[in-house]
N, CA, C and O of each residue as an XYZ file, in Angstrom:
340
protein
N      -6.300     11.927     13.914
C      -7.496     11.332     13.340
C      -7.084     10.364     12.231
O      -6.108     10.581     11.513
N      -7.849      9.312     12.121
C      -7.641      8.284     11.116
C      -8.887      8.233     10.235
O     -10.009      8.189     10.740
N      -8.685      8.239      8.917
C      -9.807      8.090      8.000
C      -9.824      6.658      7.478
O      -8.792      6.123      7.073
N     -11.001      6.045      7.493
C     -11.163      4.682      7.019
C     -12.161      4.717      5.875
O     -13.261      5.254      6.013
N     -11.763      4.131      4.724
C     -12.639      4.086      3.564
C     -12.939      2.636      3.208
O     -12.030      1.819      3.068
N     -14.209      2.332      3.064
C     -14.655      1.010      2.654
C     -14.399      0.882      1.155
O     -14.923      1.676      0.373
N     -13.609     -0.095      0.745
C     -13.293     -0.306     -0.656
C     -14.229     -1.309     -1.328
O     -14.111     -1.567     -2.526
N     -15.142     -1.863     -0.569
C     -16.068     -2.870     -1.083
C     -17.358     -2.225     -1.581
O     -17.645     -1.066     -1.277
N     -18.122     -2.983     -2.341
C     -19.431     -2.538     -2.797
C     -20.542     -3.072     -1.894
O     -21.694     -3.184     -2.312
N     -20.187     -3.395     -0.664
C     -21.157     -3.854      0.325
C     -20.811     -3.211      1.668
O     -19.658     -2.845      1.897
N     -21.792     -3.071      2.553
C     -21.516     -2.429      3.843
C     -20.633     -3.302      4.736
O     -20.662     -4.530      4.652
N     -19.857     -2.650      5.582
C     -18.992     -3.337      6.540
C     -19.278     -2.816      7.944
O     -19.599     -1.643      8.131
N     -19.159     -3.697      8.916
C     -19.236     -3.324     10.318
C     -17.968     -3.825     10.986
O     -17.675     -5.020     10.950
N     -17.213     -2.918     11.596
C     -15.947     -3.252     12.238
C     -15.999     -2.839     13.704
O     -16.597     -1.819     14.047
N     -15.371     -3.632     14.562
C     -15.300     -3.290     15.983
C     -14.179     -2.290     16.215
O     -13.106     -2.395     15.621
N     -14.437     -1.323     17.078
C     -13.421     -0.361     17.479
C     -12.635     -0.936     18.657
O     -13.060     -1.920     19.263
N     -11.494     -0.328     18.984
C     -10.669     -0.869     20.068
C     -11.356     -0.758     21.421
O     -11.170     -1.624     22.277
N     -12.126      0.266     21.626
C     -12.906      0.389     22.859
C     -14.258     -0.256     22.642
O     -14.377     -1.226     21.894
N     -15.257      0.268     23.281
C     -16.599     -0.236     23.044
C     -17.165      0.457     21.819
O     -16.884      1.632     21.584
N     -17.948     -0.249     21.049
C     -18.609      0.354     19.907
C     -18.174     -0.283     18.598
O     -17.220     -1.058     18.534
N     -18.909      0.075     17.566
C     -18.634     -0.450     16.239
C     -18.616      0.695     15.240
O     -19.120      1.785     15.507
N     -18.031      0.427     14.096
C     -17.961      1.389     13.009
C     -18.720      0.798     11.830
O     -18.366     -0.273     11.336
N     -19.761      1.489     11.379
C     -20.563      1.030     10.248
C     -20.163      1.854      9.027
O     -20.238      3.083      9.049
N     -19.737      1.175      7.962
C     -19.362      1.839      6.721
C     -20.223      1.298      5.586
O     -20.264      0.091      5.345
N     -20.908      2.201      4.895
C     -21.664      1.807      3.719
C     -20.706      1.557      2.558
O     -19.498      1.742      2.708
N     -21.221      1.145      1.416
C     -20.353      0.915      0.255
C     -19.604      2.187     -0.134
O     -20.216      3.234     -0.340
N     -18.287      2.092     -0.233
C     -17.398      3.203     -0.623
C     -17.473      4.417      0.307
O     -17.096      5.519     -0.092
N     -17.948      4.235      1.519
C     -18.111      5.336      2.474
C     -16.815      5.576      3.241
O     -16.032      4.652      3.456
N     -16.596      6.831      3.652
C     -15.432      7.223      4.458
C     -15.913      7.756      5.796
O     -16.928      8.447      5.885
N     -15.153      7.415      6.844
C     -15.430      7.970      8.174
C     -14.107      8.196      8.883
O     -13.126      7.497      8.631
N     -14.090      9.170      9.764
C     -12.911      9.467     10.558
C     -13.121      8.989     11.983
O     -14.206      9.132     12.545
N     -12.064      8.419     12.562
C     -12.105      7.969     13.952
C     -10.835      8.461     14.645
O      -9.869      8.843     13.986
N     -10.845      8.448     15.957
C      -9.654      8.805     16.729
C      -8.635      7.668     16.627
O      -9.002      6.504     16.465
N      -7.364      8.020     16.725
C      -6.300      7.021     16.622
C      -6.437      5.952     17.708
O      -6.105      4.790     17.474
N      -6.919      6.328     18.883
C      -7.050      5.369     19.989
C      -8.129      4.321     19.710
O      -8.135      3.265     20.343
N      -9.043      4.595     18.772
C     -10.110      3.649     18.430
C      -9.701      2.659     17.345
O     -10.479      1.765     17.011
N      -8.506      2.794     16.792
C      -8.035      1.893     15.735
C      -7.741      0.520     16.331
O      -6.825      0.373     17.141
N      -8.519     -0.484     15.929
C      -8.393     -1.823     16.510
C      -7.594     -2.745     15.589
O      -7.300     -2.412     14.441
N      -7.256     -3.907     16.129
C      -6.541     -4.922     15.343
C      -7.411     -5.410     14.192
O      -6.894     -5.733     13.123
N      -8.726     -5.468     14.395
C      -9.646     -5.903     13.335
C      -9.612     -4.934     12.147
O      -9.631     -5.363     10.994
N      -9.561     -3.638     12.430
C      -9.504     -2.639     11.362
C      -8.167     -2.724     10.632
O      -8.125     -2.612      9.407
N      -7.069     -2.921     11.372
C      -5.757     -3.074     10.744
C      -5.716     -4.299      9.841
O      -5.149     -4.252      8.749
N      -6.318     -5.399     10.298
C      -6.374     -6.625      9.495
C      -7.204     -6.400      8.235
O      -6.835     -6.872      7.160
N      -8.311     -5.690      8.357
C      -9.146     -5.387      7.190
C      -8.367     -4.538      6.185
O      -8.536     -4.689      4.975
N      -7.512     -3.643      6.693
C      -6.666     -2.847      5.810
C      -5.640     -3.695      5.073
O      -5.392     -3.481      3.886
N      -5.045     -4.649      5.766
C      -4.070     -5.539      5.132
C      -4.713     -6.433      4.085
O      -4.078     -6.785      3.091
N      -5.967     -6.800      4.303
C      -6.688     -7.669      3.358
C      -7.275     -6.900      2.182
O      -7.796     -7.507      1.247
N      -7.197     -5.575      2.216
C      -7.706     -4.776      1.112
C      -9.188     -4.462      1.185
O      -9.780     -4.038      0.193
N      -9.793     -4.664      2.343
C     -11.213     -4.352      2.494
C     -11.433     -2.860      2.736
O     -12.429     -2.291      2.290
N     -10.490     -2.233      3.449
C     -10.583     -0.806      3.752
C      -9.234     -0.146      3.502
O      -8.198     -0.811      3.486
N      -9.258      1.167      3.307
C      -8.025      1.952      3.197
C      -7.934      2.820      4.439
O      -8.880      3.530      4.778
N      -6.790      2.763      5.119
C      -6.573      3.509      6.351
C      -5.606      4.653      6.045
O      -4.497      4.430      5.560
N      -6.044      5.882      6.336
C      -5.236      7.058      6.073
C      -5.119      7.883      7.347
O      -6.111      8.129      8.034
N      -3.892      8.310      7.655
C      -3.659      9.149      8.827
C      -3.849     10.609      8.421
O      -3.104     11.119      7.584
N      -4.831     11.280      9.001
C      -5.142     12.669      8.648
C      -4.342     13.686      9.452
O      -4.357     14.872      9.124
N      -3.645     13.249     10.498
C      -2.917     14.183     11.349
C      -1.535     14.509     10.812
O      -0.849     15.369     11.364
N      -1.115     13.844      9.750
C       0.201     14.108      9.185
C       1.301     13.347      9.887
O       2.481     13.602      9.644
N       0.940     12.418     10.754
C       1.931     11.609     11.453
C       2.412     10.459     10.585
O       2.342     10.524      9.358
N       2.887      9.437     11.209
C       3.383      8.265     10.510
C       2.202      7.466      9.964
O       1.191      7.288     10.643
N       2.345      6.988      8.729
C       1.296      6.168      8.121
C       1.140      4.873      8.902
O       2.148      4.269      9.268
N      -0.089      4.415      9.175
C      -0.283      3.168      9.907
C       0.278      1.959      9.158
O       1.054      1.192      9.729
N      -0.093      1.777      7.909
C       0.367      0.643      7.099
C       0.459      1.084      5.653
O      -0.551      1.491      5.079
N       1.628      1.018      5.042
C       1.697      1.345      3.615
C       1.034      0.248      2.792
O       1.063     -0.928      3.153
N       0.442      0.658      1.688
C      -0.225     -0.321      0.836
C       0.818     -1.098      0.048
O       1.787     -0.529     -0.455
N       0.606     -2.398     -0.051
C       1.503     -3.263     -0.793
C       0.748     -3.847     -1.976
O      -0.447     -4.121     -1.863
N       1.415     -4.045     -3.108
C       0.713     -4.666     -4.236
C       0.321     -6.092     -3.895
O       1.061     -6.810     -3.223
N      -0.832     -6.487     -4.361
C      -1.310     -7.834     -4.080
C      -0.746     -8.817     -5.093
O      -0.212     -8.414     -6.127
N      -0.862    -10.089     -4.801
C      -0.353    -11.132     -5.692
C      -1.094    -11.116     -7.022
O      -0.517    -11.468     -8.050
N      -2.363    -10.712     -7.020
C      -3.124    -10.687     -8.266
C      -2.590     -9.622     -9.216
O      -2.618     -9.812    -10.432
N      -2.097     -8.492     -8.674
C      -1.501     -7.464     -9.515
C      -0.246     -7.985    -10.189
O      -0.026     -7.741    -11.375
N       0.586     -8.710     -9.429
C       1.813     -9.270     -9.991
C       1.498    -10.327    -11.038
O       2.171    -10.393    -12.067
N       0.494    -11.148    -10.794
C       0.129    -12.199    -11.738
C      -0.420    -11.599    -13.027
O      -0.155    -12.114    -14.113
N      -1.178    -10.520    -12.914
C      -1.732     -9.876    -14.104
C      -0.621     -9.268    -14.951
O      -0.678     -9.314    -16.180
N       0.393     -8.697    -14.296
C       1.521     -8.118    -15.029
C       2.314     -9.207    -15.733
O       2.727     -9.027    -16.879
N       2.536    -10.344    -15.059
C       3.262    -11.458    -15.675
C       2.472    -12.053    -16.833
O       3.049    -12.425    -17.855
N       1.159    -12.144    -16.678
C       0.317    -12.719    -17.722
C       0.326    -11.835    -18.965
O       0.324    -12.339    -20.088
N       0.335    -10.517    -18.766
C       0.343     -9.599    -19.898
C       1.635     -9.740    -20.699
O       1.625     -9.564    -21.917
N       2.739    -10.051    -20.038
C       4.024    -10.203    -20.716
C       4.084    -11.493    -21.529
O       4.773    -11.541    -22.548
N       3.383    -12.531    -21.103
C       3.500    -13.838    -21.740
C       2.423    -14.109    -22.785
O       2.448    -15.162    -23.423
N       1.484    -13.194    -22.977
C       0.440    -13.444    -23.968
C       1.020    -13.328    -25.364
O       1.900    -12.507    -25.620
N       0.522    -14.150    -26.252
C       1.040    -14.154    -27.621
C       0.305    -13.123    -28.463
O      -0.814    -12.719    -28.147
N       0.952    -12.714    -29.527
C       0.350    -11.737    -30.427
C      -0.596    -12.445    -31.386
O      -0.421    -13.624    -31.695
N      -1.585    -11.721    -31.843
C      -2.525    -12.284    -32.796
C      -1.871    -12.467    -34.153
O      -1.024    -11.673    -34.561
N      -2.265    -13.496    -34.830
C      -1.776    -13.706    -36.191
C      -2.595    -12.886    -37.159
O      -3.787    -12.658    -36.957
N      -1.951    -12.457    -38.186
C      -2.650    -11.672    -39.204
C      -3.063    -12.553    -40.345
O      -3.668    -12.077    -41.305
């Protein structure tokens, strides 16, 4: 089983690999069978729209990678100047 969590504050509708769609409300979680995991859902996971978790204890579908905005925020924090007294 695969758990999919909507990380957005708006509802999402994703196509499953077979026939049918998956409707996720804001911050909602749903479980689907591994065979229903489509390329569209994998792409949404890579873009940070949803979090995909494998509940069967098998191999993780896609590990999460830090986004460019996280790296930029860390670099910006290092380069900010201190306030004058």
